[in-house]
PAZA-830348 format. One line per field, with one value per residue: x, y, z of N, C-alpha, C in turn; residue in one letter; residue number from 1. Coordinates in Angstrom, 1 decimal. Each point is the difference from the previous one (the first is absolute). Layout:
# residues N
n.X X	...
n.Y Y	...
n.Z Z	...
ca.X X	...
ca.Y Y	...
ca.Z Z	...
c.X X	...
c.Y Y	...
c.Z Z	...
res A	...
n NUM	...
# end
This chain:
# residues 107
n.X -4.4	-1.3	-0.2	0.7	-0.7	-1.1	0.4	0.4	-1.1	-0.5	1.0	-0.6	1.0	-0.8	-0.6	-0.7	0.3	-0.8	0.6	-0.4	-1.1	0.5	1.1	-0.7	-0.8	1.0	0.6	-1.2	0.0	1.3	-0.3	1.1	-0.2	-1.4	0.3	0.9	-0.8	-1.0	0.9	0.1	0.0	0.5	1.0	-1.0	1.1	0.3	-1.3	0.4	-0.4	1.0	-0.2	0.0	1.0	0.6	-0.3	0.3	1.1	0.1	-0.2	0.8	0.8	-0.3	-0.1	1.1	0.1	-0.2	0.3	0.9	0.3	-0.2	0.7	0.9	-0.2	0.0	0.9	-0.8	0.2	1.0	0.4	0.9	0.0	0.3	-0.5	-0.1	1.3	-0.9	0.6	-0.5	-0.6	1.3	0.5	-1.1	-0.5	-0.8	-1.0	-0.5	-0.6	1.2	-0.3	1.0	0.2	0.8	0.4	0.3	-1.3	0.3	-0.4
n.Y -98.4	0.0	1.0	-0.6	-1.1	0.6	0.6	-1.1	-0.7	1.2	-0.3	-1.1	-0.5	-1.0	1.0	-0.9	0.8	1.0	0.1	1.2	-0.7	-1.1	0.6	1.1	-0.9	-0.8	1.1	0.3	-1.3	0.1	-1.0	0.1	-1.3	0.2	1.0	-0.8	-1.0	0.8	0.5	-1.4	0.2	-1.1	-0.5	-0.3	0.0	1.0	0.2	-0.4	1.2	-0.1	-1.3	0.4	0.8	-1.0	-0.8	0.9	0.1	-1.3	-0.2	1.1	-0.5	-1.2	0.3	0.7	-1.2	-0.8	0.8	0.7	-1.3	-0.4	1.0	-0.2	-1.2	1.0	-0.8	0.3	-1.2	0.4	-1.2	0.6	-1.4	0.1	1.2	-0.1	0.1	0.4	0.5	-1.2	0.3	0.3	-1.1	-0.6	0.3	0.4	-0.5	1.2	-0.7	-0.3	-1.1	0.5	-1.3	0.4	-1.2	0.1	0.1	-1.3	0.7
n.Z 57.9	-0.4	0.8	1.0	-0.3	-0.2	1.1	0.6	-0.4	0.4	0.9	-0.4	-0.7	-0.1	0.7	0.6	1.0	0.1	1.1	-0.4	0.4	-0.5	-0.5	-0.4	-0.5	-0.4	-0.4	-0.4	-0.3	-0.4	-0.9	0.8	0.2	0.1	0.8	0.5	0.0	0.3	0.8	0.0	1.3	0.3	-0.8	-0.8	-0.8	0.7	-0.1	-1.1	-0.3	-0.9	0.3	1.2	-0.3	-0.7	1.0	0.9	-0.8	-0.2	1.2	0.3	-0.9	0.4	1.3	-0.3	-0.7	1.0	1.0	-0.8	-0.3	1.3	0.4	-1.0	0.6	0.9	0.5	1.0	0.4	0.7	0.3	0.6	0.0	1.2	-0.1	1.3	-0.1	-0.9	-1.0	-0.3	1.1	0.1	-0.4	0.1	-1.2	1.0	-0.8	-0.1	-0.9	0.1	0.6	0.7	0.3	1.0	0.1	1.2	0.4	0.2	1.0
ca.X 0.9	-0.3	0.5	1.5	0.4	-0.3	0.9	1.3	-0.2	0.0	1.4	0.8	0.5	-1.2	-1.1	-1.3	-1.0	0.4	-0.7	0.6	-0.5	0.5	1.0	-0.5	-1.0	0.7	0.8	-1.0	-0.4	1.1	0.7	1.3	0.5	-0.7	0.4	1.3	-0.2	-0.7	1.0	1.0	1.1	1.1	-0.3	-0.8	0.8	0.7	-1.0	-0.6	-1.5	-0.3	-1.1	-1.2	-0.3	-0.6	-1.3	-0.9	-0.1	-0.9	-1.4	-0.5	-0.2	-1.2	-1.1	-0.1	-0.7	-1.3	-1.0	-0.5	-0.7	-1.4	-0.7	-0.4	-1.1	-1.2	0.0	0.3	0.4	1.2	0.4	1.4	0.1	1.4	0.8	1.1	0.7	0.1	-0.4	-0.8	-1.2	0.5	0.8	-0.9	-1.0	-1.3	-1.1	-0.7	-1.1	0.5	0.1	1.2	0.1	1.2	-0.2	1.1	-0.6	-0.7	-1.4
ca.Y -0.7	0.2	1.3	-0.1	-0.9	0.7	1.2	-0.6	-0.5	1.1	0.4	-1.0	0.5	0.0	-0.3	-0.3	0.7	1.4	0.3	1.2	0.3	-1.1	0.4	0.9	-0.7	-0.9	0.9	0.7	-0.9	0.0	-1.3	0.3	-1.0	0.2	1.3	-0.2	-0.8	0.8	1.0	-0.6	-0.3	-0.7	-0.6	-1.1	-1.2	-0.2	-0.6	-1.2	0.2	0.5	-0.7	0.6	1.3	-0.3	-0.5	1.1	0.8	-0.7	0.0	1.3	0.3	-0.7	0.7	1.3	-0.1	-0.6	1.0	0.8	-0.7	-0.2	1.3	0.3	-0.9	0.4	-0.3	1.3	-0.3	-0.9	-0.3	-0.4	-0.8	-0.2	1.1	0.3	1.2	-0.1	1.4	-0.1	0.9	1.4	-0.1	-0.2	1.0	-0.6	0.9	0.6	-0.9	-1.2	-0.1	-0.8	-0.4	-0.8	-0.8	-0.9	-0.9	-1.0	-0.2
ca.Z -0.8	-1.4	-0.5	0.0	-1.1	-1.2	-0.1	-0.4	-1.3	-0.9	-0.2	-0.8	-1.3	-0.9	0.9	-0.6	0.8	0.4	1.2	0.6	1.4	0.9	1.0	1.0	0.9	1.0	0.8	1.0	1.0	0.9	0.3	-0.6	-0.9	-1.3	-0.5	-0.6	-1.2	-1.0	-0.6	-0.8	0.8	-0.6	-1.3	0.2	-0.1	1.3	1.0	-0.7	-0.3	-1.3	-0.6	0.6	-0.7	-1.3	0.2	0.2	-1.2	-0.9	0.6	-0.1	-1.4	-0.3	0.5	-0.6	-1.3	0.2	0.5	-1.1	-1.0	0.4	0.1	-1.4	-0.4	0.6	1.4	0.7	1.4	0.1	1.4	0.1	1.2	0.5	-0.5	0.9	-0.4	-1.4	-0.5	-1.2	0.0	-0.3	-1.3	-1.1	-0.2	0.2	-0.4	1.1	0.4	0.6	1.4	0.4	1.4	0.3	1.2	0.5	1.0	-0.8	0.4
c.X -0.3	0.5	1.5	0.5	-0.3	0.8	1.4	0.0	0.0	1.4	0.8	0.3	-1.1	-1.2	-1.3	-1.1	0.6	-0.8	0.7	-0.4	0.6	1.0	-0.5	-1.0	0.7	0.8	-0.9	-0.4	1.1	0.6	1.3	0.4	-0.7	0.3	1.3	-0.1	-0.7	1.0	1.1	1.2	-0.5	-0.4	-0.8	0.7	0.7	-0.9	-0.8	-1.5	-0.3	-1.2	-1.3	-0.4	-0.6	-1.4	-1.0	-0.2	-0.9	-1.4	-0.6	-0.3	-1.3	-1.2	-0.1	-0.6	-1.4	-1.1	-0.5	-0.8	-1.4	-0.8	-0.5	-1.1	-1.3	-0.2	0.4	0.3	1.2	0.4	1.5	0.1	1.4	0.9	1.1	0.6	0.3	-0.5	-0.9	-1.2	0.4	0.7	-1.0	-1.0	-1.4	-1.0	-0.8	-1.2	0.4	0.0	1.1	0.0	1.3	-0.2	1.3	-0.5	-0.9	-1.5	-1.0
c.Y 0.3	1.4	0.1	-0.7	0.7	1.3	-0.5	-0.4	1.2	0.5	-0.9	0.6	0.1	-0.4	-0.4	0.6	1.3	0.3	1.2	0.2	-1.0	0.5	1.0	-0.6	-0.8	0.9	0.6	-1.0	-0.2	-1.4	0.1	-1.0	0.2	1.3	-0.1	-0.8	0.8	1.1	-0.6	-0.4	-0.9	-0.6	-1.3	-1.4	-0.3	-0.6	-1.1	0.2	0.4	-0.7	0.6	1.3	-0.3	-0.6	1.2	0.9	-0.6	0.0	1.4	0.4	-0.7	0.8	1.4	0.1	-0.5	1.0	0.9	-0.7	-0.3	1.3	0.5	-0.8	0.4	-0.3	1.3	-0.2	-0.9	-0.1	-0.5	-0.7	-0.2	1.1	0.4	1.3	0.0	1.3	-0.1	0.9	1.4	-0.1	0.0	1.2	-0.7	1.0	0.6	-0.9	-1.3	0.0	-1.0	-0.3	-0.7	-0.7	-0.8	-1.0	-1.0	-0.2	0.8
c.Z -1.5	-0.5	-0.1	-1.3	-1.3	-0.2	-0.5	-1.5	-1.0	-0.3	-0.9	-1.3	-1.0	0.8	-0.8	0.8	0.4	1.3	0.7	1.5	1.0	1.1	1.0	0.9	1.0	0.9	1.1	1.1	1.1	0.4	-0.8	-1.1	-1.4	-0.7	-0.7	-1.2	-1.1	-0.6	-0.8	0.8	1.2	-1.3	0.3	-0.1	1.3	1.1	-0.7	-0.2	-1.4	-0.7	0.6	-0.6	-1.4	0.1	0.2	-1.2	-1.0	0.5	-0.2	-1.5	-0.4	0.5	-0.4	-1.4	0.2	0.3	-1.1	-1.0	0.4	0.2	-1.4	-0.5	0.7	1.5	0.8	1.5	0.1	1.5	-0.1	1.3	0.4	-0.5	0.8	-0.3	-1.4	-0.6	-1.3	0.0	-0.4	-1.4	-1.2	-0.1	0.1	-0.5	1.2	0.4	0.6	1.5	0.4	1.5	0.2	1.3	0.4	1.0	-0.8	0.5	-0.7
res M	A	A	A	A	T	A	A	A	S	R	Q	A	E	P	I	I	N	D	P	F	G	E	P	L	V	G	A	V	G	V	E	L	F	A	R	L	A	S	G	E	P	A	F	A	D	V	E	T	G	W	L	I	D	F	F	A	V	R	A	R	F	F	D	G	F	F	P	S	V	L	S	A	G	I	R	Q	A	V	I	V	G	S	G	L	D	S	R	A	Y	R	L	E	W	P	A	A	A	S	L	T	R	S	I	D	P	R
n 1	2	3	4	5	6	7	8	9	10	11	12	13	14	15	16	17	18	19	20	21	22	23	24	25	26	27	28	29	30	31	32	33	34	35	36	37	38	39	40	41	42	43	44	45	46	47	48	49	50	51	52	53	54	55	56	57	58	59	60	61	62	63	64	65	66	67	68	69	70	71	72	73	74	75	76	77	78	79	80	81	82	83	84	85	86	87	88	89	90	91	92	93	94	95	96	97	98	99	100	101	102	103	104	105	106	107
# end
């Protein structure tokens, strides 16, 4: 859902997030509803999920700014908890010395 939402948010008239990987990632997984949402069809107003797209866009914008700021402060390990189907690991530039872990399992 995250990748579909950020891909859709990237298509807005004045996007606050740019996720060029969201739509291809969702399309590769093969869940038709999410692929259609990521591609911009159907219109989000038609399925009453416009607020959800905005929520994911704001959340993505926050964390896309958070990770670079802590990395520039010298932290070299990042864990993206609950990453699910999200392209943040690919969207952001990570220093070679950084260690990135993505987790969808709460254990």
